[in-house]
C-alpha positions as CSV (number, residue, x, y, z in Angstrom):
1,X,52.7,3.6,-98.3
2,X,55.7,3.6,-100.3
3,X,58.7,1.6,-99.0
4,X,62.2,2.8,-100.5
5,X,64.6,-0.2,-101.1
6,X,68.1,0.5,-99.8
7,X,70.7,0.5,-102.9
8,X,73.3,-2.0,-102.1
9,X,76.7,-0.4,-102.0
10,X,78.8,-1.6,-105.1
11,X,82.7,-1.9,-104.8
12,X,85.2,-3.7,-106.1
13,X,87.5,-6.4,-104.2
14,X,89.3,-5.4,-101.1
15,X,92.8,-6.0,-99.7
16,X,91.0,-8.9,-97.8
17,X,90.0,-10.6,-100.4
18,X,93.3,-10.6,-102.2
19,X,94.7,-11.8,-98.6
20,X,92.6,-14.8,-98.8
21,X,92.6,-15.6,-102.2
22,X,96.8,-15.5,-101.8
23,X,96.4,-17.6,-98.6
24,X,98.0,-14.5,-96.6
25,X,97.4,-12.8,-93.8
26,X,96.2,-9.2,-94.4
27,X,99.1,-7.6,-93.0
28,X,101.1,-9.4,-95.4
29,X,98.8,-8.4,-98.3
30,X,99.5,-4.8,-97.2
31,X,103.1,-4.9,-96.8
32,X,103.4,-6.2,-100.4
33,X,101.0,-3.3,-101.7
34,X,103.4,-0.7,-100.1
35,X,106.5,-2.1,-101.4
36,X,107.6,-2.9,-97.6
37,X,110.4,-5.5,-97.2
38,X,110.8,-8.5,-95.3
39,X,108.3,-10.5,-97.9
40,X,109.6,-13.8,-99.5
41,X,109.5,-13.8,-103.2
42,X,107.0,-16.3,-103.7
43,X,104.3,-15.0,-101.4
44,X,105.4,-11.4,-102.9
45,X,104.1,-13.2,-106.3
46,X,101.0,-15.0,-105.2
47,X,99.7,-11.9,-103.5
48,X,100.7,-9.9,-106.8
49,X,99.0,-12.7,-108.9
50,X,95.9,-12.3,-106.6
51,X,95.6,-8.5,-107.2
52,X,95.6,-9.4,-111.1
53,X,93.5,-12.4,-110.9
54,X,90.7,-10.1,-108.9
55,X,91.5,-6.7,-110.8
56,X,92.3,-5.2,-107.4
57,X,92.5,-1.1,-107.5
58,X,93.9,0.1,-104.0
59,X,92.4,3.1,-102.5
60,X,94.7,6.1,-103.4
61,X,93.5,8.0,-100.1
62,X,93.3,5.5,-97.6
63,X,96.4,4.5,-98.9
64,X,98.6,7.6,-98.4
65,X,96.9,7.5,-94.9
66,X,98.2,4.1,-94.0
67,X,101.7,5.1,-95.3
68,X,101.6,8.6,-94.7
69,X,102.2,9.9,-98.1
70,X,100.8,9.5,-101.7
71,X,102.8,7.9,-104.6
72,X,103.1,11.1,-105.9
73,X,106.2,13.6,-106.3
74,X,106.0,17.4,-106.5
75,X,108.2,18.7,-109.2
76,X,108.7,22.9,-109.3
77,X,110.6,24.2,-111.9
78,X,110.8,27.8,-113.3
79,X,108.7,27.5,-116.1
80,X,107.5,24.7,-118.0
81,X,107.7,26.8,-121.4
82,X,111.5,27.1,-120.7
83,X,113.2,24.2,-123.0
84,X,115.8,23.1,-120.5
85,X,112.7,22.8,-117.9
86,X,110.3,21.4,-120.3
87,X,112.7,18.4,-121.5
88,X,114.0,18.4,-117.3
89,X,110.2,17.8,-116.5
90,X,109.4,15.4,-119.3
91,X,112.3,13.0,-118.4
92,X,111.8,13.4,-114.2
93,X,107.6,12.2,-114.9
94,X,109.0,9.2,-117.5
95,X,111.7,7.6,-115.0
96,X,109.4,8.4,-112.0
97,X,106.2,6.6,-113.6
98,X,108.6,4.0,-113.9
99,X,109.3,3.8,-110.1
100,X,105.6,3.7,-109.6
101,X,104.9,7.5,-108.7
102,X,103.2,10.2,-110.2
103,X,104.3,14.0,-110.9
104,X,102.6,16.9,-109.9
105,X,104.3,20.1,-112.1
106,X,104.1,23.4,-110.8
107,X,106.0,26.9,-112.2
108,X,107.3,29.3,-109.8
109,X,108.1,32.1,-112.1
110,X,111.0,33.0,-110.8
111,X,108.6,34.1,-107.4
112,X,110.4,33.4,-104.3
113,X,106.8,33.5,-102.4
114,X,105.0,31.4,-105.2
115,X,108.0,28.6,-104.7
116,X,107.2,28.6,-101.3
117,X,103.6,28.1,-101.3
118,X,103.8,25.7,-103.8
119,X,106.0,23.5,-102.0
120,X,103.7,24.2,-98.8
121,X,100.6,22.8,-101.0
122,X,102.5,19.7,-102.6
123,X,103.6,19.2,-98.4
124,X,100.2,19.4,-97.7
125,X,98.9,17.1,-100.4
126,X,101.2,14.2,-98.5
127,X,103.5,14.0,-101.9
128,X,106.2,11.0,-100.8
129,X,108.6,13.8,-101.9
130,X,109.2,17.1,-103.8
131,X,112.2,18.2,-106.6
132,X,112.6,21.7,-106.9
133,X,114.5,24.1,-109.2
134,X,115.4,26.7,-106.6
135,X,114.8,30.5,-107.4
136,X,117.1,31.2,-104.7
137,X,119.0,28.7,-102.4
138,X,116.9,29.6,-99.0
139,X,114.0,30.2,-101.1
140,X,112.1,27.2,-99.1
141,X,114.6,26.9,-96.5
142,X,111.5,28.4,-94.1
143,X,108.9,26.3,-95.4
144,X,107.7,23.5,-93.3
145,X,108.5,20.2,-95.2
146,X,107.2,17.7,-92.4
147,X,109.9,15.6,-93.2
148,X,109.2,14.9,-96.6
149,X,112.3,14.6,-98.8
150,X,113.5,16.8,-101.3
151,X,116.3,17.0,-103.9
152,X,117.3,20.4,-105.8
153,X,117.7,20.5,-109.3
154,X,119.9,22.8,-111.4
155,X,120.9,25.0,-108.4
156,X,122.2,24.5,-104.6
157,X,119.2,24.7,-102.3
158,X,119.8,24.9,-98.5
159,X,117.4,22.3,-96.6
160,X,118.8,20.1,-94.1
161,X,119.3,16.4,-95.3
162,X,118.4,17.3,-98.8
163,X,120.4,16.7,-102.2
164,X,121.6,19.0,-105.0
165,X,121.6,18.2,-108.7
166,X,123.8,20.5,-110.2
167,X,126.3,21.2,-113.3
168,X,129.7,23.0,-112.8
169,X,128.2,26.3,-114.0
170,X,131.2,27.9,-113.5
171,X,133.6,25.7,-114.6
172,X,131.9,24.9,-118.0
173,X,131.3,28.6,-119.0
174,X,135.1,29.5,-118.1
175,X,135.6,26.3,-120.6
176,X,133.3,27.7,-123.7
177,X,134.6,31.4,-123.2
178,X,138.2,30.2,-123.6
179,X,137.4,27.9,-126.3
180,X,136.5,31.1,-127.9
181,X,139.6,32.8,-127.0
182,X,141.5,30.5,-128.4
183,X,139.9,31.3,-131.9
184,X,141.9,34.8,-131.4
185,X,138.7,36.3,-130.2
186,X,139.3,39.5,-127.8
187,X,135.6,41.0,-127.9
188,X,133.4,38.3,-126.7
189,X,129.8,39.3,-125.4
190,X,127.9,37.9,-122.6
191,X,124.5,37.3,-123.1
192,X,123.0,36.0,-119.8
193,X,119.4,36.6,-117.5
194,X,119.2,37.7,-114.2
195,X,122.1,37.8,-111.9
196,X,119.5,37.3,-109.2
197,X,119.7,33.0,-110.2
198,X,123.1,31.6,-108.8
199,X,123.1,29.8,-112.1
200,X,123.8,32.7,-114.3
201,X,126.0,34.7,-111.7
202,X,127.9,31.3,-111.9
203,X,128.3,31.4,-115.6
204,X,129.4,35.1,-115.5
205,X,132.2,34.3,-112.8
206,X,133.3,31.3,-115.2
207,X,133.4,33.8,-118.3
208,X,135.0,36.6,-116.3
209,X,137.8,34.3,-115.1
210,X,138.9,33.0,-118.9
211,X,139.1,36.6,-119.8
212,X,141.4,37.1,-117.1
213,X,143.3,34.1,-117.5
214,X,143.7,35.3,-121.5
215,X,144.5,38.8,-120.2
216,X,141.7,40.3,-121.6
217,X,139.8,43.3,-119.6
218,X,136.0,42.7,-119.3
219,X,134.3,45.3,-121.7
220,X,131.2,46.4,-119.7
221,X,129.7,47.3,-123.1
222,X,129.7,43.5,-124.3
223,X,128.0,42.6,-120.9
224,X,124.4,42.6,-121.9
225,X,122.5,40.9,-118.9
226,X,118.7,40.7,-117.9
227,X,117.8,39.4,-121.3
228,X,114.6,38.0,-120.3
229,X,113.7,36.1,-123.3
230,X,114.3,35.7,-127.4
231,X,113.2,39.1,-128.4
232,X,115.3,40.4,-125.7
233,X,118.7,38.4,-127.1
234,X,118.1,39.5,-130.7
235,X,117.7,42.9,-129.5
236,X,121.4,42.9,-127.3
237,X,122.7,40.9,-130.6
238,X,122.2,44.1,-132.6
239,X,123.6,46.3,-129.9
240,X,126.9,44.5,-129.6
241,X,127.4,44.5,-133.7
242,X,126.4,47.6,-133.7
243,X,129.2,49.0,-131.7
244,X,132.4,50.8,-133.1
245,X,134.5,48.0,-131.8
246,X,131.9,45.3,-132.2
247,X,131.7,41.8,-130.8
248,X,133.1,39.0,-132.7
249,X,131.8,36.3,-130.5
250,X,128.9,35.5,-128.2
251,X,128.7,33.5,-125.1
252,X,124.9,33.0,-124.5
253,X,124.4,31.7,-121.3
254,X,121.4,29.9,-121.7
255,X,119.2,27.5,-124.6
256,X,116.6,30.2,-123.8
257,X,118.7,33.1,-124.9
258,X,120.3,31.1,-127.7
259,X,117.1,30.7,-129.5
260,X,116.9,34.4,-130.1
261,X,120.6,34.7,-130.8
262,X,121.1,32.2,-133.7
263,X,118.0,34.0,-135.9
264,X,119.4,37.2,-135.0
265,X,123.2,36.5,-136.5
266,X,121.1,34.9,-139.7
267,X,118.8,37.7,-140.1
268,X,121.8,40.2,-140.0
269,X,123.6,38.1,-142.4
270,X,126.7,37.7,-139.5
271,X,126.9,34.5,-139.5
272,X,130.9,34.7,-139.4
273,X,130.3,35.3,-135.6
274,X,131.5,33.0,-133.3
275,X,128.8,31.5,-130.7
276,X,128.8,29.3,-128.0
277,X,125.3,28.5,-126.2
278,X,125.0,27.2,-122.1
279,X,123.1,24.5,-123.6
280,X,121.7,22.6,-126.3
281,X,118.3,23.1,-128.0
282,X,116.5,21.6,-130.7
283,X,117.8,22.1,-134.4
284,X,121.5,23.4,-132.8
285,X,123.0,20.7,-134.9
286,X,121.1,21.4,-137.8
287,X,121.8,24.9,-138.7
288,X,124.5,26.2,-140.8
289,X,126.8,26.4,-139.1
290,X,125.6,24.2,-136.7
291,X,126.0,25.9,-133.2
292,X,128.3,24.7,-130.5
293,X,127.3,23.9,-127.0
294,X,127.7,23.5,-123.5
295,X,125.8,20.1,-123.1
296,X,124.3,20.0,-119.6
297,X,121.9,17.3,-120.4
298,X,118.5,18.2,-118.4
299,X,117.7,14.1,-119.2
300,X,121.2,13.5,-117.4
301,X,120.6,15.9,-114.7
302,X,116.6,14.5,-114.5
303,X,117.8,11.3,-113.7
304,X,120.3,11.7,-111.6
305,X,117.5,13.8,-109.7
306,X,114.9,11.1,-109.5
307,X,117.5,8.5,-108.2
308,X,118.2,10.8,-105.5
309,X,114.9,11.4,-104.6
310,X,113.9,7.5,-104.8
311,X,117.0,6.1,-102.2
312,X,115.1,8.2,-99.8
313,X,111.6,6.4,-100.2
314,X,110.4,3.1,-99.3
315,X,111.2,0.3,-99.9
316,X,115.0,2.1,-99.6
317,X,116.2,3.3,-96.2
318,X,116.4,7.3,-96.1
319,X,119.3,7.2,-93.5
320,X,121.4,5.9,-96.4
321,X,120.5,7.8,-99.2
322,X,122.5,10.9,-100.8
323,X,123.0,14.1,-99.2
324,X,124.8,17.1,-100.4
325,X,125.9,18.3,-103.9
326,X,125.7,15.6,-106.9
327,X,127.3,17.1,-109.9
328,X,126.3,15.8,-113.1
329,X,129.4,15.8,-115.9
330,X,128.7,18.6,-118.8
331,X,130.6,18.7,-122.0
332,X,131.6,21.3,-124.9
333,X,130.4,20.1,-128.0
334,X,132.0,21.8,-131.1
335,X,129.7,21.8,-133.9
336,X,130.8,24.8,-136.0
337,X,129.8,28.2,-134.3
338,X,132.2,27.9,-131.6
339,X,135.2,27.2,-134.2
340,X,134.9,30.4,-136.2
341,X,138.4,32.1,-136.0
342,X,138.6,36.0,-135.3
343,X,138.7,37.8,-139.1
344,X,141.2,40.2,-139.3
345,X,140.6,43.8,-139.5
346,X,141.2,46.2,-142.0
347,X,143.9,47.9,-140.3
348,X,145.7,44.5,-139.3
349,X,145.3,43.8,-143.5
350,X,146.8,46.9,-144.6
351,X,149.6,46.7,-141.7
352,X,150.4,43.1,-143.5
């Protein structure tokens, strides 16, 4: 009759081993592991040195069950392919990693139902918090968040106790349009994506307000909305330049669309057309002429969002964390295209 020798379970050092080596109680070692308060500096250092000496690796699953959450933050953006959100996500990942958190990143594709399902999944995973670029203000208000801290980024969201980190979209669009009007332009085209997005509506409002202040009527043929991507932006540039009374300047409402506007102007040999882009992008300062932009920095916005979320996580007191709306300053950076003055028409030259 053969016998089977039971295998010995191989495992690494436990938190109990760490506590014994550091000369503290298991409860104190656990408090240090979970960044708990009320631990003397020397004691915390002794426990951390014991962890390092033993090469102690905490069990993430067990730790999240004890703490009530994992050291993971869910990040939901429109699309990781969008250059603004790509930079935002990369900066969030770096900032949260420095604080000891990992990111779970997902794209909503601007679909409300998908966004809500993703957030619910992140909450079920016991994520410590969620950072969302909301498709609409109420897109996740009906989701059961189970007390999970939420920070909205780039757009305002409606969840009690949440923080919204945004830029002044209407105000900066007003400044951009007024910048073009000050160069003599009266035929300023607007290129934007879906008006379903509050950021787009805000930028259009700023554009309209600047025109009204200058006594310029809104020309429907210059309002080119529903641009989905770079190719559609290129198509709309051709249309506003082919009008009997063509555009002499363009306000592009996003860096994604500007990636279609700039090559279109060069391809059509129309670098005399003024341009301001809402959002900076790679090579914008390198093309000739360089592109004037509204810099609503994804980096600054990401850092502000990360700081707002971390203020609601241990060892901080969530009751002391920020709520409401945090506005991240933006600025207009003149580089060349936005400073192109309107050219006089042939009729004006003859009259002169």
